[in-house]
Kinemage of the C-alpha trace (Angstrom):
@kinemage 1
@onewidth
@group {chain A} dominant
@subgroup {mainchain}
@vectorlist {calphas} color= white
{ca met a 1} P -19.291 -10.482 -20.230
{ca lys a 2} L -18.562 -14.056 -21.325
{ca lys a 3} L -21.031 -16.730 -20.823
{ca ile a 4} L -19.944 -20.002 -18.839
{ca gly a 5} L -21.722 -23.215 -18.849
{ca phe a 6} L -21.477 -26.302 -16.434
{ca ile a 7} L -22.136 -29.867 -17.745
{ca gly a 8} L -22.460 -31.352 -14.476
{ca ala a 9} L -21.920 -29.295 -11.278
{ca gly a 10} L -21.218 -31.975 -8.415
{ca asn a 11} L -18.274 -31.024 -5.851
{ca met a 12} L -15.664 -29.920 -7.884
{ca gly a 13} L -17.943 -28.223 -10.406
{ca gly a 14} L -20.058 -26.755 -7.825
{ca ala a 15} L -16.873 -25.385 -6.135
{ca ile a 16} L -15.803 -23.824 -9.200
{ca leu a 17} L -19.297 -22.305 -9.952
{ca gly a 18} L -19.728 -21.154 -6.289
{ca gly a 19} L -16.122 -19.467 -6.502
{ca ile a 20} L -17.095 -17.648 -9.783
{ca leu a 21} L -20.139 -16.509 -7.992
{ca asn a 22} L -18.321 -15.437 -4.941
{ca ser a 23} L -15.726 -13.354 -6.709
{ca arg a 24} L -18.459 -11.633 -9.093
{ca ile a 25} L -16.264 -12.110 -12.117
{ca ile a 26} L -19.361 -13.514 -14.065
{ca asp a 27} L -22.891 -13.031 -13.019
{ca asn a 28} L -25.538 -15.297 -12.233
{ca asp a 29} L -27.655 -14.598 -15.693
{ca his a 30} L -24.386 -15.401 -17.820
{ca ile a 31} L -24.142 -18.767 -15.988
{ca ile a 32} L -26.107 -22.273 -16.666
{ca ala a 33} L -25.631 -25.606 -15.221
{ca ser a 34} L -27.187 -28.875 -16.319
{ca ala a 35} L -27.877 -32.211 -14.470
{ca lys a 36} L -29.595 -35.471 -15.159
{ca ser a 37} L -31.751 -35.375 -11.978
{ca asp a 38} L -34.764 -33.133 -11.005
{ca arg a 39} L -33.086 -33.307 -7.397
{ca thr a 40} L -29.813 -32.053 -8.706
{ca ile a 41} L -31.384 -29.168 -10.798
{ca glu a 42} L -33.286 -27.869 -7.660
{ca lys a 43} L -30.370 -28.007 -5.758
{ca ile a 44} L -28.283 -26.065 -8.374
{ca lys a 45} L -30.985 -23.331 -8.629
{ca arg a 46} L -31.472 -23.196 -4.813
{ca asp a 47} L -27.634 -23.096 -3.973
{ca tyr a 48} L -26.467 -20.873 -6.934
{ca asn a 49} L -29.525 -19.383 -8.398
{ca val a 50} L -28.242 -19.815 -12.216
{ca asn a 51} L -29.763 -20.885 -15.503
{ca val a 52} L -30.289 -24.484 -15.269
{ca thr a 53} L -31.488 -27.300 -17.959
{ca lys a 54} L -31.180 -31.268 -18.120
{ca asp a 55} L -29.805 -30.795 -21.578
{ca ser a 56} L -26.257 -30.711 -22.358
{ca lys a 57} L -26.537 -29.145 -25.590
{ca glu a 58} L -28.496 -26.438 -24.654
{ca val a 59} L -25.283 -25.631 -22.253
{ca val a 60} L -23.138 -25.836 -25.288
{ca glu a 61} L -25.201 -23.343 -27.075
{ca phe a 62} L -25.810 -21.002 -24.354
{ca ser a 63} L -22.030 -20.678 -23.375
{ca asp a 64} L -18.732 -19.429 -24.882
{ca ile a 65} L -16.950 -21.231 -22.328
{ca ile a 66} L -17.967 -24.816 -21.201
{ca val a 67} L -16.670 -26.664 -17.924
{ca ile a 68} L -17.280 -30.349 -18.053
{ca gly a 69} L -17.596 -31.724 -14.669
{ca val a 70} L -19.292 -35.097 -15.010
{ca lys a 71} L -17.566 -38.262 -13.714
{ca pro a 72} L -14.918 -39.701 -15.674
{ca glu a 73} L -16.718 -42.565 -16.961
{ca ile a 74} L -19.329 -40.801 -18.834
{ca tyr a 75} L -16.990 -38.161 -20.080
{ca asp a 76} L -16.538 -39.493 -23.600
{ca glu a 77} L -20.313 -39.836 -23.997
{ca ile a 78} L -20.975 -36.257 -23.107
{ca leu a 79} L -18.156 -35.159 -25.706
{ca glu a 80} L -19.937 -37.330 -28.243
{ca glu a 81} L -23.138 -35.626 -27.495
{ca ile a 82} L -21.763 -32.032 -28.029
{ca lys a 83} L -19.115 -32.470 -30.275
{ca asp a 84} L -21.000 -31.004 -33.410
{ca leu a 85} L -22.004 -27.849 -31.344
{ca ile a 86} L -18.545 -26.696 -30.126
{ca tyr a 87} L -17.289 -24.394 -32.901
{ca asp a 88} L -15.208 -21.545 -31.501
{ca lys a 89} L -16.186 -22.537 -27.946
{ca ile a 90} L -13.613 -23.264 -24.934
{ca ile a 91} L -13.779 -26.684 -23.381
{ca ile a 92} L -12.487 -26.682 -19.785
{ca thr a 93} L -11.972 -30.092 -18.493
{ca ile a 94} L -11.523 -30.705 -14.845
{ca ala a 95} L -11.277 -34.531 -14.643
{ca ala a 96} L -8.367 -36.787 -13.609
{ca gly a 97} L -7.318 -39.289 -16.358
{ca lys a 98} L -8.814 -37.216 -19.191
{ca thr a 99} L -6.127 -36.012 -21.599
{ca ile a 100} L -6.246 -33.654 -24.407
{ca glu a 101} L -5.034 -36.055 -26.789
{ca ala a 102} L -8.000 -38.358 -25.704
{ca met a 103} L -10.617 -35.579 -25.858
{ca glu a 104} L -9.148 -34.223 -29.402
{ca lys a 105} L -9.691 -37.918 -30.696
{ca ile a 106} L -13.315 -37.182 -30.322
{ca ile a 107} L -14.109 -33.683 -30.641
{ca gly a 108} L -11.411 -32.824 -33.152
{ca asp a 109} L -7.910 -31.525 -32.830
{ca asp a 110} L -9.075 -28.061 -34.005
{ca lys a 111} L -11.433 -27.627 -30.794
{ca lys a 112} L -9.869 -25.415 -27.752
{ca ile a 113} L -9.400 -26.955 -24.816
{ca val a 114} L -7.874 -26.268 -21.550
{ca arg a 115} L -7.239 -29.202 -19.257
{ca thr a 116} L -7.349 -28.037 -15.633
{ca met a 117} L -6.654 -29.656 -12.359
{ca pro a 118} L -8.558 -27.349 -9.553
{ca asn a 119} L -9.315 -28.407 -5.510
{ca thr a 120} L -12.380 -27.575 -3.526
{ca pro a 121} L -11.157 -24.682 -1.727
{ca ser a 122} L -12.038 -22.942 -4.832
{ca leu a 123} L -15.292 -22.538 -3.320
{ca val a 124} L -13.823 -20.243 -0.428
{ca gly a 125} L -11.510 -18.305 -2.755
{ca glu a 126} L -8.607 -20.135 -1.873
{ca gly a 127} L -8.215 -22.719 -4.587
{ca met a 128} L -5.008 -23.762 -6.686
{ca thr a 129} L -5.578 -24.746 -9.998
{ca ser a 130} L -3.213 -26.066 -12.843
{ca leu a 131} L -3.863 -24.736 -16.716
{ca ser a 132} L -2.728 -26.759 -19.417
{ca pro a 133} L -4.032 -25.348 -22.927
{ca asn a 134} L -3.975 -27.163 -26.377
{ca lys a 135} L -2.586 -25.527 -29.345
{ca asn a 136} L -5.626 -23.899 -30.503
{ca ile a 137} L -5.862 -21.523 -27.069
{ca ser a 138} L -4.684 -18.109 -27.847
{ca glu a 139} L -2.440 -16.119 -25.291
{ca glu a 140} L -5.636 -13.720 -24.817
{ca glu a 141} L -7.944 -16.822 -24.065
{ca leu a 142} L -5.661 -18.320 -21.890
{ca ser a 143} L -5.340 -15.023 -20.041
{ca phe a 144} L -9.062 -14.797 -19.642
{ca ile a 145} L -9.471 -18.532 -18.273
{ca lys a 146} L -6.639 -17.800 -16.002
{ca ser a 147} L -8.256 -14.554 -14.525
{ca ile a 148} L -11.236 -17.157 -13.652
{ca phe a 149} L -9.169 -19.382 -11.975
{ca asp a 150} L -7.157 -16.634 -10.200
{ca ser a 151} L -10.514 -15.405 -8.776
{ca leu a 152} L -10.746 -18.717 -7.036
{ca gly a 153} L -7.446 -18.666 -5.508
{ca lys a 154} L -4.563 -19.066 -7.484
{ca ser a 155} L -3.600 -20.634 -10.774
{ca glu a 156} L -0.618 -21.622 -12.688
{ca val a 157} L 0.102 -22.538 -16.421
{ca leu a 158} L 1.951 -25.949 -16.727
{ca lys a 159} L 2.743 -28.472 -19.299
{ca glu a 160} L 0.234 -31.178 -19.079
{ca asp a 161} L 2.738 -33.968 -18.039
{ca leu a 162} L 3.099 -32.354 -14.974
{ca ile a 163} L -0.541 -32.867 -14.117
{ca his a 164} L -0.018 -35.881 -12.211
{ca ala a 165} L 2.304 -34.153 -9.741
{ca val a 166} L -0.410 -31.225 -9.725
{ca ile a 167} L -3.095 -33.989 -8.505
{ca gly a 168} L -0.806 -35.349 -5.656
{ca ala a 169} L 0.415 -31.740 -4.504
{ca ser a 170} L -2.807 -29.597 -4.433
{ca gly a 171} L -5.709 -31.838 -6.332
{ca ser a 172} L -5.942 -34.404 -3.703
{ca ser a 173} L -3.739 -32.664 -0.922
{ca thr a 174} L -6.823 -30.739 0.700
{ca ala a 175} L -8.140 -34.168 1.743
{ca tyr a 176} L -4.457 -35.182 3.701
{ca ala a 177} L -4.993 -31.437 5.198
{ca phe a 178} L -8.410 -32.175 6.434
{ca met a 179} L -6.953 -35.194 7.912
{ca phe a 180} L -4.253 -33.290 9.599
{ca ile a 181} L -6.526 -30.618 11.028
{ca glu a 182} L -8.992 -33.301 12.545
{ca ala a 183} L -6.126 -35.096 14.381
{ca ile a 184} L -4.645 -31.875 15.680
{ca ala a 185} L -8.259 -31.207 16.783
{ca asp a 186} L -8.579 -34.727 18.318
{ca gly a 187} L -5.411 -34.100 20.347
{ca ala a 188} L -6.590 -30.796 21.654
{ca val a 189} L -9.882 -32.337 22.523
{ca arg a 190} L -8.145 -35.085 24.388
{ca ala a 191} L -6.409 -32.179 26.549
{ca gly a 192} L -9.737 -30.753 27.327
{ca met a 193} L -10.540 -28.383 24.818
{ca pro a 194} L -14.295 -28.498 23.344
{ca arg a 195} L -14.397 -29.964 19.899
{ca asp a 196} L -15.674 -26.554 17.978
{ca lys a 197} L -12.965 -24.787 19.544
{ca ala a 198} L -10.339 -27.497 18.808
{ca tyr a 199} L -11.196 -27.401 15.072
{ca thr a 200} L -11.114 -23.294 14.942
{ca phe a 201} L -7.664 -23.537 16.737
{ca ala a 202} L -6.091 -26.329 14.518
{ca ala a 203} L -7.739 -24.793 11.229
{ca gln a 204} L -6.356 -21.519 11.647
{ca gly a 205} L -3.209 -22.760 12.686
{ca val a 206} L -2.677 -24.910 9.533
{ca leu a 207} L -4.020 -21.896 7.292
{ca gly a 208} L -1.577 -19.375 9.134
{ca ala a 209} L 1.285 -21.642 8.416
{ca ala a 210} L 0.313 -21.978 4.598
{ca lys a 211} L 0.047 -18.384 4.441
{ca met a 212} L 3.564 -17.782 5.883
{ca val a 213} L 5.206 -20.020 3.491
{ca leu a 214} L 3.520 -18.200 0.497
{ca asp a 215} L 3.878 -14.558 1.849
{ca thr a 216} L 7.479 -14.793 3.295
{ca glu a 217} L 8.479 -17.333 0.363
{ca lys a 218} L 10.784 -18.703 3.046
{ca his a 219} L 11.706 -22.459 3.186
{ca pro a 220} L 9.228 -24.398 4.962
{ca gly a 221} L 12.095 -26.048 6.916
{ca glu a 222} L 13.362 -22.392 7.968
{ca leu a 223} L 10.018 -21.409 9.237
{ca lys a 224} L 9.527 -24.561 11.051
{ca asp a 225} L 13.020 -23.970 12.831
{ca met a 226} L 11.724 -20.253 13.903
{ca val a 227} L 8.795 -22.310 16.022
{ca cys a 228} L 11.312 -24.879 17.556
{ca ser a 229} L 12.906 -23.076 20.601
{ca pro a 230} L 15.701 -25.133 22.246
{ca gly a 231} L 14.431 -27.492 24.525
{ca gly a 232} L 10.799 -26.325 23.840
{ca thr a 233} L 7.253 -27.746 23.364
{ca thr a 234} L 7.370 -27.825 19.387
{ca ile a 235} L 10.969 -29.686 19.195
{ca glu a 236} L 9.293 -32.598 21.291
{ca ala a 237} L 6.503 -32.887 18.908
{ca val a 238} L 8.534 -32.727 15.859
{ca lys a 239} L 10.804 -35.431 17.517
{ca val a 240} L 7.685 -37.695 17.825
{ca leu a 241} L 6.441 -37.036 14.220
{ca glu a 242} L 10.004 -37.893 12.851
{ca glu a 243} L 9.927 -41.152 14.915
{ca glu a 244} L 6.576 -42.155 13.305
{ca lys a 245} L 7.814 -41.258 9.957
{ca phe a 246} L 5.442 -38.539 9.347
{ca arg a 247} L 7.336 -37.189 6.288
{ca gly a 248} L 7.836 -40.587 4.895
{ca ala a 249} L 4.031 -41.326 5.121
{ca val a 250} L 3.306 -38.225 3.371
{ca leu a 251} L 5.505 -38.754 0.515
{ca lys a 252} L 4.328 -42.443 0.360
{ca ala a 253} L 0.785 -41.351 0.105
{ca ile a 254} L 1.352 -38.579 -2.732
{ca asp a 255} L 3.410 -41.130 -4.658
{ca ser a 256} L 0.664 -43.543 -4.542
{ca cys a 257} L -1.968 -40.900 -5.539
{ca ile a 258} L 0.285 -39.820 -8.615
{ca lys a 259} L 0.596 -43.608 -9.557
{ca lys a 260} L -3.103 -43.652 -9.465
{ca ser a 261} L -3.371 -40.855 -11.619
{ca ile a 262} L -1.235 -42.337 -14.093
{ca glu a 263} L -3.150 -45.360 -14.569
{ca met a 264} L -6.443 -43.532 -15.035
{ca ser a 265} L -4.814 -41.660 -18.108
{ca lys a 266} L -4.205 -44.954 -19.661
């Protein structure tokens, strides 16, 4: 069994770590995670029951695959610290704005790197991840990395230059979905439904809609039309969303997200 290490296990790193454990593709004894503070170390140990350390180099020495989950502003510092220990190990990056080229300039262009863009639903087995390998990753290695992320939901291998679109479409879109669910629930509460029930009805409705898109492979517009009975309640709601420029607002939000991602990569 491969050993995997996490340098930093915050929100996203923690989601991947938790997803891996939930899927049982790698067991606790073959996982190590590092953090700087005792408080975070204790939390990782309590939440995941994996090996822990404050030393990033210990993570590298222990692992075959290293996920770097620290904040972008200290990425370069971490890479400088571990670059002489990497050898034939695989580095997985999950940070927006950190290109493969930029990483190769620090650790060497002979190192194995997979740039990924996962999202937080990985924690519940419904994640979506893009995988962009550099030239040193073999098909067999990429297949294994994909199996890890597939165990967290779904993954697709894409060219690195599409990562900005990925960030807009899935990396950040869970936040938009949470806002949508919250707004739907607020509407139900306004109509008298208890708050806890409103969240359940709203979230299950969005979950079911997403599953229909994936399972039926029908165009979302066709699925929308199936719900909109002539003169009915749904088409009345759709009319208001169109008047309020719902789709236009979403497009503008994603465009802004993508522009920010491009800025961060410069």
